[in-house]
N, C-alpha and C positions, 0 to 999 in steps of 0.2 A: 220673214222667217225667222227663227228664233237661231242665231248662230253663234252664239257665245261659246258653244260647246257641240262639235258635230258628232262626237262618239262620247259613250259612256263605257271609259275603260276602266277595269277593275271594279265596277262597281256592282256586279251580277257575282257574288261569290257564294259558295255553297261550303257546308259543314264537309269535313273529311272524316269519314267513320273510322274508327280503330286509333285515331291520334289521341292523346292524352287530353283532356279537358281540365285545363286550369282556370279557375274561376276570374272572371274578369280579363282574362288573357286573349289579344286579339290574334288571329289565326296570322300564320306567315303569309305575307301576300304571293311569295315564291311558291308555297304548296298548295294554294288554294285554286282550282279553276277558275278561270275567268272567259268572260265571251265580251266582245267589244259590239256595241249596239249603235249603228250609224243612223243619224236622221237628219244628215245637212240636206237631203231633198225633201224634207216636210216643213211645211209652214206649222209649227206646234202653236202658234198663236189660235189657230182655228181648232174647233172641235174634232173636224175630221182628222186634222194632221195630228193631235195629240192622242186621239184614240188609234190610229195607226202606230205611233210611238208606243203607246201603253202594250198594244198586241205583240210587238217585235220584242219588248222587254219581257213579257209574259214567256214568248216563245224560246227566248234566250235562257230563261230560269228553267224551262223543261229541259233543255239541252245541259245546263251546267249540273243540274241536282240529278241523283240518279233516279232510274225508272222506279215505278212504285208496283212492279209486277211481281209482287211477292206477297206471300200469305201471312207474314209477319205484321201484326197491327203496329206494332212498336217502330219496326222499320217505314211502313206505309206513313205513319204520323211525321216521322224524321224527315221523310221526302217531302211532305205537304210543308212542314214548317221551312225547309231549306229554301222551298220554292217561295213562300210568303215574303221570309224575310230578305232573299234576293232582290224580289220585285221592289219592296220599300226601301231598300238601300238605292237602287238604281234610281227610283223616282226621287228620294231626296238628294242625291248627286247631282240629279238634273236641274232640280230648282226651277221647275216651270209650273206655276199657279194651275194651270188647266190640266196637267197631266196628273197633278196631285189630286185634283178635283175627281178626276175620273176614278182615280184609285180608292179613294174614299167612297164614292158612290157604289163601286163594286163590291168593297170588302164589307161596306155596311149592309147591303143587298144580301151577300152570302151569309154574314153572320146571322142575318136573320131568319134565313131558310131553315 
């Protein structure tokens, strides 16, 4: 099992709409919603374990980023971007090669369709 970090704390961050956006400014971690994704129960060295972790991260991104149940296309795109970037940050923070490979395969397939 991969046990160097049993949780991805502060890795799933969302954009907060309505806050001023300064180019290059990082969001204040105290103001950004966060979800801890635990994976101490998984063997992320296996395909099944890494896939389960990936699904947990995607689920957490859905909870952290606001719902896309709106008719405003700009807002829908912002939610999509929030989720994509949250997943990418979490996977980068985990530093698990098999997990990164799953993300690459999924995002490549999504962009190709």
